[in-house]
FISEVO-562274 format. One record per atom (N, C-alpha, C): residue number from 1; residue in three letters; x, y, z. Coordinates in Angstrom, 3 decimals. Layout:
<pt><pos>NUM</pos><code>ala</code><x>X</x><y>Y</y><z>Z</z></pt>
...
END
This chain:
<pt><pos>1</pos><code>met</code><x>6.061</x><y>3.839</y><z>-34.225</z></pt>
<pt><pos>1</pos><code>met</code><x>5.695</x><y>3.971</y><z>-32.967</z></pt>
<pt><pos>1</pos><code>met</code><x>6.433</x><y>2.895</y><z>-32.107</z></pt>
<pt><pos>2</pos><code>thr</code><x>7.137</x><y>3.155</y><z>-31.026</z></pt>
<pt><pos>2</pos><code>thr</code><x>7.699</x><y>2.210</y><z>-30.186</z></pt>
<pt><pos>2</pos><code>thr</code><x>6.968</x><y>2.134</y><z>-28.898</z></pt>
<pt><pos>3</pos><code>ser</code><x>7.288</x><y>0.880</y><z>-28.200</z></pt>
<pt><pos>3</pos><code>ser</code><x>6.522</x><y>0.789</y><z>-26.842</z></pt>
<pt><pos>3</pos><code>ser</code><x>7.388</x><y>-0.084</y><z>-26.034</z></pt>
<pt><pos>4</pos><code>ala</code><x>7.118</x><y>-0.074</y><z>-24.806</z></pt>
<pt><pos>4</pos><code>ala</code><x>7.905</x><y>-1.075</y><z>-23.808</z></pt>
<pt><pos>4</pos><code>ala</code><x>6.971</x><y>-1.383</y><z>-22.656</z></pt>
<pt><pos>5</pos><code>leu</code><x>7.088</x><y>-2.480</y><z>-22.042</z></pt>
<pt><pos>5</pos><code>leu</code><x>6.367</x><y>-2.909</y><z>-20.998</z></pt>
<pt><pos>5</pos><code>leu</code><x>7.222</x><y>-3.573</y><z>-20.068</z></pt>
<pt><pos>6</pos><code>arg</code><x>7.347</x><y>-3.071</y><z>-18.691</z></pt>
<pt><pos>6</pos><code>arg</code><x>8.037</x><y>-3.659</y><z>-17.661</z></pt>
<pt><pos>6</pos><code>arg</code><x>7.069</x><y>-3.967</y><z>-16.574</z></pt>
<pt><pos>7</pos><code>ile</code><x>7.387</x><y>-5.217</y><z>-16.097</z></pt>
<pt><pos>7</pos><code>ile</code><x>6.552</x><y>-5.715</y><z>-14.878</z></pt>
<pt><pos>7</pos><code>ile</code><x>7.682</x><y>-6.061</y><z>-13.816</z></pt>
<pt><pos>8</pos><code>ala</code><x>7.589</x><y>-5.673</y><z>-12.682</z></pt>
<pt><pos>8</pos><code>ala</code><x>8.476</x><y>-6.034</y><z>-11.608</z></pt>
<pt><pos>8</pos><code>ala</code><x>7.534</x><y>-6.949</y><z>-10.719</z></pt>
<pt><pos>9</pos><code>asn</code><x>8.534</x><y>-7.664</y><z>-9.711</z></pt>
<pt><pos>9</pos><code>asn</code><x>7.802</x><y>-8.551</y><z>-8.804</z></pt>
<pt><pos>9</pos><code>asn</code><x>7.056</x><y>-7.929</y><z>-7.760</z></pt>
<pt><pos>10</pos><code>thr</code><x>7.306</x><y>-6.733</y><z>-7.607</z></pt>
<pt><pos>10</pos><code>thr</code><x>6.651</x><y>-5.975</y><z>-6.531</z></pt>
<pt><pos>10</pos><code>thr</code><x>5.361</x><y>-5.321</y><z>-6.960</z></pt>
<pt><pos>11</pos><code>gly</code><x>4.617</x><y>-5.815</y><z>-8.125</z></pt>
<pt><pos>11</pos><code>gly</code><x>3.309</x><y>-5.453</y><z>-8.409</z></pt>
<pt><pos>11</pos><code>gly</code><x>3.296</x><y>-4.107</y><z>-9.141</z></pt>
<pt><pos>12</pos><code>cys</code><x>4.344</x><y>-3.631</y><z>-9.747</z></pt>
<pt><pos>12</pos><code>cys</code><x>4.437</x><y>-2.475</y><z>-10.605</z></pt>
<pt><pos>12</pos><code>cys</code><x>4.497</x><y>-2.743</y><z>-12.003</z></pt>
<pt><pos>13</pos><code>ser</code><x>3.988</x><y>-1.914</y><z>-12.835</z></pt>
<pt><pos>13</pos><code>ser</code><x>4.038</x><y>-1.986</y><z>-14.309</z></pt>
<pt><pos>13</pos><code>ser</code><x>4.252</x><y>-0.631</y><z>-14.880</z></pt>
<pt><pos>14</pos><code>leu</code><x>4.915</x><y>-0.471</y><z>-15.990</z></pt>
<pt><pos>14</pos><code>leu</code><x>5.085</x><y>0.606</y><z>-16.759</z></pt>
<pt><pos>14</pos><code>leu</code><x>4.864</x><y>0.366</y><z>-18.176</z></pt>
<pt><pos>15</pos><code>arg</code><x>3.997</x><y>1.255</y><z>-18.705</z></pt>
<pt><pos>15</pos><code>arg</code><x>3.765</x><y>1.116</y><z>-20.248</z></pt>
<pt><pos>15</pos><code>arg</code><x>4.226</x><y>2.356</y><z>-20.873</z></pt>
<pt><pos>16</pos><code>thr</code><x>5.069</x><y>2.480</y><z>-21.773</z></pt>
<pt><pos>16</pos><code>thr</code><x>5.493</x><y>3.760</y><z>-22.437</z></pt>
<pt><pos>16</pos><code>thr</code><x>5.443</x><y>3.601</y><z>-23.887</z></pt>
<pt><pos>17</pos><code>gly</code><x>5.448</x><y>4.763</y><z>-24.500</z></pt>
<pt><pos>17</pos><code>gly</code><x>5.299</x><y>4.771</y><z>-26.016</z></pt>
<pt><pos>17</pos><code>gly</code><x>5.969</x><y>6.144</y><z>-26.515</z></pt>
<pt><pos>18</pos><code>gln</code><x>6.180</x><y>6.084</y><z>-27.712</z></pt>
<pt><pos>18</pos><code>gln</code><x>6.781</x><y>7.214</y><z>-28.319</z></pt>
<pt><pos>18</pos><code>gln</code><x>6.193</x><y>7.352</y><z>-29.845</z></pt>
<pt><pos>19</pos><code>leu</code><x>5.691</x><y>8.464</y><z>-30.200</z></pt>
<pt><pos>19</pos><code>leu</code><x>5.150</x><y>8.724</y><z>-31.521</z></pt>
<pt><pos>19</pos><code>leu</code><x>5.888</x><y>9.939</y><z>-32.035</z></pt>
<pt><pos>20</pos><code>gln</code><x>6.485</x><y>9.662</y><z>-33.320</z></pt>
<pt><pos>20</pos><code>gln</code><x>7.166</x><y>10.698</y><z>-33.971</z></pt>
<pt><pos>20</pos><code>gln</code><x>6.245</x><y>11.150</y><z>-35.155</z></pt>
<pt><pos>21</pos><code>ser</code><x>5.818</x><y>12.344</y><z>-35.255</z></pt>
<pt><pos>21</pos><code>ser</code><x>5.100</x><y>12.862</y><z>-36.401</z></pt>
<pt><pos>21</pos><code>ser</code><x>5.873</x><y>13.585</y><z>-37.491</z></pt>
<pt><pos>22</pos><code>ser</code><x>7.096</x><y>14.073</y><z>-36.954</z></pt>
<pt><pos>22</pos><code>ser</code><x>7.963</x><y>14.834</y><z>-37.823</z></pt>
<pt><pos>22</pos><code>ser</code><x>9.229</x><y>14.852</y><z>-37.256</z></pt>
<pt><pos>23</pos><code>lys</code><x>10.345</x><y>15.273</y><z>-37.987</z></pt>
<pt><pos>23</pos><code>lys</code><x>11.670</x><y>15.362</y><z>-37.456</z></pt>
<pt><pos>23</pos><code>lys</code><x>11.740</x><y>16.203</y><z>-36.124</z></pt>
<pt><pos>24</pos><code>ser</code><x>10.959</x><y>17.173</y><z>-35.999</z></pt>
<pt><pos>24</pos><code>ser</code><x>11.094</x><y>18.180</y><z>-34.917</z></pt>
<pt><pos>24</pos><code>ser</code><x>10.036</x><y>17.916</y><z>-33.821</z></pt>
<pt><pos>25</pos><code>phe</code><x>9.178</x><y>16.949</y><z>-33.930</z></pt>
<pt><pos>25</pos><code>phe</code><x>8.195</x><y>16.663</y><z>-33.006</z></pt>
<pt><pos>25</pos><code>phe</code><x>7.973</x><y>15.132</y><z>-32.738</z></pt>
<pt><pos>26</pos><code>thr</code><x>8.286</x><y>14.796</y><z>-31.327</z></pt>
<pt><pos>26</pos><code>thr</code><x>8.086</x><y>13.503</y><z>-30.810</z></pt>
<pt><pos>26</pos><code>thr</code><x>7.322</x><y>13.596</y><z>-29.602</z></pt>
<pt><pos>27</pos><code>leu</code><x>6.411</x><y>12.797</y><z>-29.501</z></pt>
<pt><pos>27</pos><code>leu</code><x>5.599</x><y>12.580</y><z>-28.302</z></pt>
<pt><pos>27</pos><code>leu</code><x>5.764</x><y>11.454</y><z>-27.623</z></pt>
<pt><pos>28</pos><code>thr</code><x>6.199</x><y>11.597</y><z>-26.126</z></pt>
<pt><pos>28</pos><code>thr</code><x>6.498</x><y>10.404</y><z>-25.535</z></pt>
<pt><pos>28</pos><code>thr</code><x>5.359</x><y>10.437</y><z>-24.411</z></pt>
<pt><pos>29</pos><code>phe</code><x>4.817</x><y>9.311</y><z>-24.189</z></pt>
<pt><pos>29</pos><code>phe</code><x>3.833</x><y>9.085</y><z>-23.165</z></pt>
<pt><pos>29</pos><code>phe</code><x>3.938</x><y>7.836</y><z>-22.474</z></pt>
<pt><pos>30</pos><code>gly</code><x>3.259</x><y>7.679</y><z>-21.226</z></pt>
<pt><pos>30</pos><code>gly</code><x>3.366</x><y>6.525</y><z>-20.487</z></pt>
<pt><pos>30</pos><code>gly</code><x>2.385</x><y>6.493</y><z>-19.349</z></pt>
<pt><pos>31</pos><code>ile</code><x>2.034</x><y>5.293</y><z>-18.942</z></pt>
<pt><pos>31</pos><code>ile</code><x>1.170</x><y>4.934</y><z>-17.758</z></pt>
<pt><pos>31</pos><code>ile</code><x>1.978</x><y>4.038</y><z>-17.013</z></pt>
<pt><pos>32</pos><code>arg</code><x>1.628</x><y>4.413</y><z>-15.678</z></pt>
<pt><pos>32</pos><code>arg</code><x>2.413</x><y>3.635</y><z>-14.543</z></pt>
<pt><pos>32</pos><code>arg</code><x>1.443</x><y>3.138</y><z>-13.474</z></pt>
<pt><pos>33</pos><code>tyr</code><x>1.565</x><y>1.950</y><z>-13.136</z></pt>
<pt><pos>33</pos><code>tyr</code><x>0.817</x><y>1.385</y><z>-12.058</z></pt>
<pt><pos>33</pos><code>tyr</code><x>1.677</x><y>0.822</y><z>-11.016</z></pt>
<pt><pos>34</pos><code>glu</code><x>1.573</x><y>1.200</y><z>-9.704</z></pt>
<pt><pos>34</pos><code>glu</code><x>2.365</x><y>0.851</y><z>-8.615</z></pt>
<pt><pos>34</pos><code>glu</code><x>1.614</x><y>0.320</y><z>-7.460</z></pt>
<pt><pos>35</pos><code>arg</code><x>1.500</x><y>-0.716</y><z>-6.939</z></pt>
<pt><pos>35</pos><code>arg</code><x>1.032</x><y>-1.276</y><z>-5.797</z></pt>
<pt><pos>35</pos><code>arg</code><x>1.762</x><y>-1.037</y><z>-4.505</z></pt>
<pt><pos>36</pos><code>leu</code><x>1.286</x><y>-0.300</y><z>-3.606</z></pt>
<pt><pos>36</pos><code>leu</code><x>2.025</x><y>0.015</y><z>-2.372</z></pt>
<pt><pos>36</pos><code>leu</code><x>1.298</x><y>-0.846</y><z>-1.226</z></pt>
<pt><pos>37</pos><code>gly</code><x>1.699</x><y>-1.919</y><z>-0.947</z></pt>
<pt><pos>37</pos><code>gly</code><x>1.319</x><y>-2.906</y><z>-0.037</z></pt>
<pt><pos>37</pos><code>gly</code><x>1.804</x><y>-2.295</y><z>1.346</z></pt>
<pt><pos>38</pos><code>gln</code><x>1.326</x><y>-3.381</y><z>2.340</z></pt>
<pt><pos>38</pos><code>gln</code><x>1.798</x><y>-2.838</y><z>3.769</z></pt>
<pt><pos>38</pos><code>gln</code><x>3.268</x><y>-2.969</y><z>3.897</z></pt>
<pt><pos>39</pos><code>phe</code><x>3.860</x><y>-1.864</y><z>4.508</z></pt>
<pt><pos>39</pos><code>phe</code><x>5.219</x><y>-1.706</y><z>4.776</z></pt>
<pt><pos>39</pos><code>phe</code><x>5.692</x><y>-2.880</y><z>5.680</z></pt>
<pt><pos>40</pos><code>ala</code><x>6.819</x><y>-3.322</y><z>5.522</z></pt>
<pt><pos>40</pos><code>ala</code><x>7.422</x><y>-4.337</y><z>6.492</z></pt>
<pt><pos>40</pos><code>ala</code><x>8.210</x><y>-3.729</y><z>7.595</z></pt>
<pt><pos>41</pos><code>asp</code><x>8.182</x><y>-4.316</y><z>8.766</z></pt>
<pt><pos>41</pos><code>asp</code><x>8.959</x><y>-3.860</y><z>9.842</z></pt>
<pt><pos>41</pos><code>asp</code><x>9.479</x><y>-5.196</y><z>10.695</z></pt>
<pt><pos>42</pos><code>arg</code><x>10.689</x><y>-5.401</y><z>10.751</z></pt>
<pt><pos>42</pos><code>arg</code><x>11.125</x><y>-6.801</y><z>11.338</z></pt>
<pt><pos>42</pos><code>arg</code><x>10.819</x><y>-6.842</y><z>12.764</z></pt>
<pt><pos>43</pos><code>leu</code><x>10.608</x><y>-5.536</y><z>13.441</z></pt>
<pt><pos>43</pos><code>leu</code><x>10.346</x><y>-5.542</y><z>14.680</z></pt>
<pt><pos>43</pos><code>leu</code><x>8.899</x><y>-5.585</y><z>15.100</z></pt>
<pt><pos>44</pos><code>gly</code><x>8.104</x><y>-5.538</y><z>14.035</z></pt>
<pt><pos>44</pos><code>gly</code><x>6.581</x><y>-5.827</y><z>14.216</z></pt>
<pt><pos>44</pos><code>gly</code><x>5.872</x><y>-4.419</y><z>14.715</z></pt>
<pt><pos>45</pos><code>arg</code><x>6.462</x><y>-3.353</y><z>14.498</z></pt>
<pt><pos>45</pos><code>arg</code><x>5.899</x><y>-2.043</y><z>14.908</z></pt>
<pt><pos>45</pos><code>arg</code><x>4.926</x><y>-1.540</y><z>13.879</z></pt>
<pt><pos>46</pos><code>asn</code><x>4.714</x><y>-2.052</y><z>12.711</z></pt>
<pt><pos>46</pos><code>asn</code><x>3.833</x><y>-1.334</y><z>11.779</z></pt>
<pt><pos>46</pos><code>asn</code><x>2.372</x><y>-1.971</y><z>12.161</z></pt>
<pt><pos>47</pos><code>ala</code><x>1.345</x><y>-1.123</y><z>11.877</z></pt>
<pt><pos>47</pos><code>ala</code><x>0.017</x><y>-1.263</y><z>12.268</z></pt>
<pt><pos>47</pos><code>ala</code><x>-0.856</x><y>-0.774</y><z>11.025</z></pt>
<pt><pos>48</pos><code>arg</code><x>-2.205</x><y>-1.398</y><z>11.002</z></pt>
<pt><pos>48</pos><code>arg</code><x>-2.998</x><y>-0.908</y><z>10.031</z></pt>
<pt><pos>48</pos><code>arg</code><x>-4.342</x><y>-0.745</y><z>10.764</z></pt>
<pt><pos>49</pos><code>phe</code><x>-5.427</x><y>-0.079</y><z>10.148</z></pt>
<pt><pos>49</pos><code>phe</code><x>-6.702</x><y>-0.033</y><z>10.760</z></pt>
<pt><pos>49</pos><code>phe</code><x>-7.694</x><y>-0.684</y><z>9.977</z></pt>
<pt><pos>50</pos><code>asp</code><x>-8.590</x><y>-1.465</y><z>10.548</z></pt>
<pt><pos>50</pos><code>asp</code><x>-9.592</x><y>-2.128</y><z>9.895</z></pt>
<pt><pos>50</pos><code>asp</code><x>-10.950</x><y>-1.531</y><z>10.329</z></pt>
<pt><pos>51</pos><code>leu</code><x>-11.737</x><y>-0.921</y><z>9.433</z></pt>
<pt><pos>51</pos><code>leu</code><x>-13.008</x><y>-0.164</y><z>9.865</z></pt>
<pt><pos>51</pos><code>leu</code><x>-14.148</x><y>-1.191</y><z>10.295</z></pt>
<pt><pos>52</pos><code>gly</code><x>-13.915</x><y>-2.505</y><z>9.712</z></pt>
<pt><pos>52</pos><code>gly</code><x>-14.908</x><y>-3.413</y><z>9.960</z></pt>
<pt><pos>52</pos><code>gly</code><x>-14.756</x><y>-3.819</y><z>11.461</z></pt>
<pt><pos>53</pos><code>lys</code><x>-13.614</x><y>-3.783</y><z>12.065</z></pt>
<pt><pos>53</pos><code>lys</code><x>-13.479</x><y>-4.227</y><z>13.388</z></pt>
<pt><pos>53</pos><code>lys</code><x>-13.481</x><y>-3.167</y><z>14.552</z></pt>
<pt><pos>54</pos><code>ala</code><x>-13.549</x><y>-1.818</y><z>13.891</z></pt>
<pt><pos>54</pos><code>ala</code><x>-13.676</x><y>-0.552</y><z>14.737</z></pt>
<pt><pos>54</pos><code>ala</code><x>-15.088</x><y>-0.561</y><z>15.625</z></pt>
<pt><pos>55</pos><code>asp</code><x>-15.053</x><y>-0.111</y><z>16.672</z></pt>
<pt><pos>55</pos><code>asp</code><x>-16.148</x><y>0.252</y><z>17.679</z></pt>
<pt><pos>55</pos><code>asp</code><x>-16.985</x><y>1.327</y><z>17.172</z></pt>
<pt><pos>56</pos><code>pro</code><x>-18.295</x><y>1.145</y><z>16.690</z></pt>
<pt><pos>56</pos><code>pro</code><x>-19.008</x><y>2.402</y><z>16.067</z></pt>
<pt><pos>56</pos><code>pro</code><x>-19.434</x><y>3.297</y><z>17.171</z></pt>
<pt><pos>57</pos><code>asn</code><x>-19.586</x><y>2.829</y><z>18.324</z></pt>
<pt><pos>57</pos><code>asn</code><x>-19.844</x><y>3.638</y><z>19.515</z></pt>
<pt><pos>57</pos><code>asn</code><x>-18.873</x><y>3.585</y><z>20.584</z></pt>
<pt><pos>58</pos><code>pro</code><x>-17.706</x><y>4.112</y><z>20.321</z></pt>
<pt><pos>58</pos><code>pro</code><x>-16.681</x><y>4.261</y><z>21.308</z></pt>
<pt><pos>58</pos><code>pro</code><x>-16.967</x><y>4.723</y><z>22.654</z></pt>
<pt><pos>59</pos><code>pro</code><x>-16.458</x><y>4.256</y><z>23.730</z></pt>
<pt><pos>59</pos><code>pro</code><x>-16.658</x><y>5.022</y><z>24.927</z></pt>
<pt><pos>59</pos><code>pro</code><x>-15.950</x><y>6.419</y><z>24.923</z></pt>
<pt><pos>60</pos><code>leu</code><x>-16.411</x><y>7.226</y><z>25.986</z></pt>
<pt><pos>60</pos><code>leu</code><x>-15.822</x><y>8.671</y><z>25.983</z></pt>
<pt><pos>60</pos><code>leu</code><x>-14.333</x><y>8.671</y><z>26.049</z></pt>
<pt><pos>61</pos><code>asp</code><x>-13.706</x><y>7.675</y><z>26.658</z></pt>
<pt><pos>61</pos><code>asp</code><x>-12.178</x><y>7.711</y><z>26.951</z></pt>
<pt><pos>61</pos><code>asp</code><x>-11.540</x><y>7.192</y><z>25.572</z></pt>
<pt><pos>62</pos><code>gly</code><x>-12.277</x><y>6.827</y><z>24.544</z></pt>
<pt><pos>62</pos><code>gly</code><x>-11.618</x><y>6.189</y><z>23.313</z></pt>
<pt><pos>62</pos><code>gly</code><x>-11.448</x><y>4.857</y><z>23.367</z></pt>
<pt><pos>63</pos><code>ser</code><x>-11.055</x><y>4.368</y><z>22.248</z></pt>
<pt><pos>63</pos><code>ser</code><x>-11.021</x><y>2.881</y><z>22.068</z></pt>
<pt><pos>63</pos><code>ser</code><x>-9.792</x><y>2.607</y><z>21.138</z></pt>
<pt><pos>64</pos><code>met</code><x>-9.343</x><y>1.424</y><z>21.062</z></pt>
<pt><pos>64</pos><code>met</code><x>-8.169</x><y>0.956</y><z>20.255</z></pt>
<pt><pos>64</pos><code>met</code><x>-8.770</x><y>-0.071</y><z>19.318</z></pt>
<pt><pos>65</pos><code>ala</code><x>-10.096</x><y>-0.372</y><z>19.355</z></pt>
<pt><pos>65</pos><code>ala</code><x>-10.663</x><y>-1.257</y><z>18.579</z></pt>
<pt><pos>65</pos><code>ala</code><x>-10.500</x><y>-1.181</y><z>17.043</z></pt>
<pt><pos>66</pos><code>gly</code><x>-9.995</x><y>-2.021</y><z>16.299</z></pt>
<pt><pos>66</pos><code>gly</code><x>-9.700</x><y>-1.899</y><z>14.831</z></pt>
<pt><pos>66</pos><code>gly</code><x>-8.452</x><y>-1.746</y><z>14.434</z></pt>
<pt><pos>67</pos><code>tyr</code><x>-7.435</x><y>-1.595</y><z>15.388</z></pt>
<pt><pos>67</pos><code>tyr</code><x>-6.002</x><y>-1.588</y><z>14.992</z></pt>
<pt><pos>67</pos><code>tyr</code><x>-5.503</x><y>-3.013</y><z>14.921</z></pt>
<pt><pos>68</pos><code>ile</code><x>-4.791</x><y>-3.327</y><z>13.895</z></pt>
<pt><pos>68</pos><code>ile</code><x>-4.125</x><y>-4.632</y><z>13.708</z></pt>
<pt><pos>68</pos><code>ile</code><x>-2.560</x><y>-4.461</y><z>13.553</z></pt>
<pt><pos>69</pos><code>val</code><x>-1.951</x><y>-5.173</y><z>14.395</z></pt>
<pt><pos>69</pos><code>val</code><x>-0.486</x><y>-5.095</y><z>14.489</z></pt>
<pt><pos>69</pos><code>val</code><x>0.019</x><y>-6.349</y><z>13.859</z></pt>
<pt><pos>70</pos><code>ala</code><x>1.308</x><y>-6.388</y><z>13.596</z></pt>
<pt><pos>70</pos><code>ala</code><x>2.115</x><y>-7.587</y><z>13.079</z></pt>
<pt><pos>70</pos><code>ala</code><x>2.128</x><y>-8.597</y><z>13.887</z></pt>
<pt><pos>71</pos><code>ser</code><x>2.204</x><y>-9.850</y><z>13.463</z></pt>
<pt><pos>71</pos><code>ser</code><x>2.310</x><y>-10.904</y><z>14.382</z></pt>
<pt><pos>71</pos><code>ser</code><x>3.564</x><y>-11.082</y><z>15.173</z></pt>
<pt><pos>72</pos><code>thr</code><x>4.481</x><y>-10.240</y><z>14.760</z></pt>
<pt><pos>72</pos><code>thr</code><x>5.797</x><y>-10.210</y><z>15.310</z></pt>
<pt><pos>72</pos><code>thr</code><x>5.900</x><y>-9.094</y><z>16.403</z></pt>
<pt><pos>73</pos><code>phe</code><x>4.754</x><y>-8.518</y><z>16.690</z></pt>
<pt><pos>73</pos><code>phe</code><x>4.739</x><y>-7.333</y><z>17.723</z></pt>
<pt><pos>73</pos><code>phe</code><x>5.064</x><y>-7.906</y><z>19.072</z></pt>
<pt><pos>74</pos><code>ser</code><x>6.151</x><y>-7.371</y><z>19.660</z></pt>
<pt><pos>74</pos><code>ser</code><x>6.538</x><y>-7.881</y><z>20.948</z></pt>
<pt><pos>74</pos><code>ser</code><x>5.997</x><y>-6.988</y><z>22.137</z></pt>
<pt><pos>75</pos><code>gly</code><x>5.201</x><y>-5.957</y><z>21.906</z></pt>
<pt><pos>75</pos><code>gly</code><x>4.828</x><y>-5.090</y><z>22.909</z></pt>
<pt><pos>75</pos><code>gly</code><x>3.446</x><y>-5.639</y><z>23.454</z></pt>
<pt><pos>76</pos><code>phe</code><x>3.052</x><y>-4.776</y><z>24.493</z></pt>
<pt><pos>76</pos><code>phe</code><x>1.649</x><y>-5.126</y><z>25.166</z></pt>
<pt><pos>76</pos><code>phe</code><x>0.494</x><y>-4.859</y><z>24.213</z></pt>
<pt><pos>77</pos><code>leu</code><x>-0.260</x><y>-5.747</y><z>23.920</z></pt>
<pt><pos>77</pos><code>leu</code><x>-1.482</x><y>-5.513</y><z>23.087</z></pt>
<pt><pos>77</pos><code>leu</code><x>-2.664</x><y>-4.988</y><z>23.802</z></pt>
<pt><pos>78</pos><code>leu</code><x>-3.096</x><y>-3.778</y><z>23.473</z></pt>
<pt><pos>78</pos><code>leu</code><x>-4.171</x><y>-3.107</y><z>24.011</z></pt>
<pt><pos>78</pos><code>leu</code><x>-5.419</x><y>-3.731</y><z>23.790</z></pt>
<pt><pos>79</pos><code>pro</code><x>-6.542</x><y>-3.678</y><z>24.774</z></pt>
<pt><pos>79</pos><code>pro</code><x>-7.879</x><y>-4.174</y><z>24.471</z></pt>
<pt><pos>79</pos><code>pro</code><x>-8.353</x><y>-3.646</y><z>23.203</z></pt>
<pt><pos>80</pos><code>gly</code><x>-8.864</x><y>-4.621</y><z>22.376</z></pt>
<pt><pos>80</pos><code>gly</code><x>-9.517</x><y>-4.081</y><z>21.013</z></pt>
<pt><pos>80</pos><code>gly</code><x>-8.449</x><y>-4.190</y><z>19.937</z></pt>
<pt><pos>81</pos><code>cys</code><x>-7.236</x><y>-4.412</y><z>20.203</z></pt>
<pt><pos>81</pos><code>cys</code><x>-6.255</x><y>-4.585</y><z>19.085</z></pt>
<pt><pos>81</pos><code>cys</code><x>-6.112</x><y>-6.088</y><z>18.757</z></pt>
<pt><pos>82</pos><code>phe</code><x>-5.904</x><y>-6.332</y><z>17.355</z></pt>
<pt><pos>82</pos><code>phe</code><x>-5.710</x><y>-7.635</y><z>16.914</z></pt>
<pt><pos>82</pos><code>phe</code><x>-4.361</x><y>-7.935</y><z>16.526</z></pt>
<pt><pos>83</pos><code>ala</code><x>-3.693</x><y>-9.066</y><z>16.608</z></pt>
<pt><pos>83</pos><code>ala</code><x>-2.538</x><y>-9.309</y><z>16.132</z></pt>
<pt><pos>83</pos><code>ala</code><x>-2.659</x><y>-10.300</y><z>14.671</z></pt>
<pt><pos>84</pos><code>arg</code><x>-2.051</x><y>-9.798</y><z>13.682</z></pt>
<pt><pos>84</pos><code>arg</code><x>-2.208</x><y>-10.483</y><z>12.379</z></pt>
<pt><pos>84</pos><code>arg</code><x>-1.590</x><y>-11.812</y><z>12.599</z></pt>
<pt><pos>85</pos><code>ala</code><x>-2.200</x><y>-12.738</y><z>11.890</z></pt>
<pt><pos>85</pos><code>ala</code><x>-1.701</x><y>-14.179</y><z>11.982</z></pt>
<pt><pos>85</pos><code>ala</code><x>-0.652</x><y>-14.442</y><z>10.895</z></pt>
END
């Protein structure tokens, strides 16, 4: 049985193995973990939503409460939006 382990700086890992029971049968298997974090945008246009900051009873015309934008966001920040530090 052979195996390999790779860990990248991005929070990903891969574990693979190979089991050969005869000349004509080889089982290759693996498990992979990949962390997908917040995507980066140098202009600050990426946003996420925080349920803890959302308005549980929004007004009829809607609410922007709970949206979090990047600290580099250069646009107009709507009421209820937060800029990340």
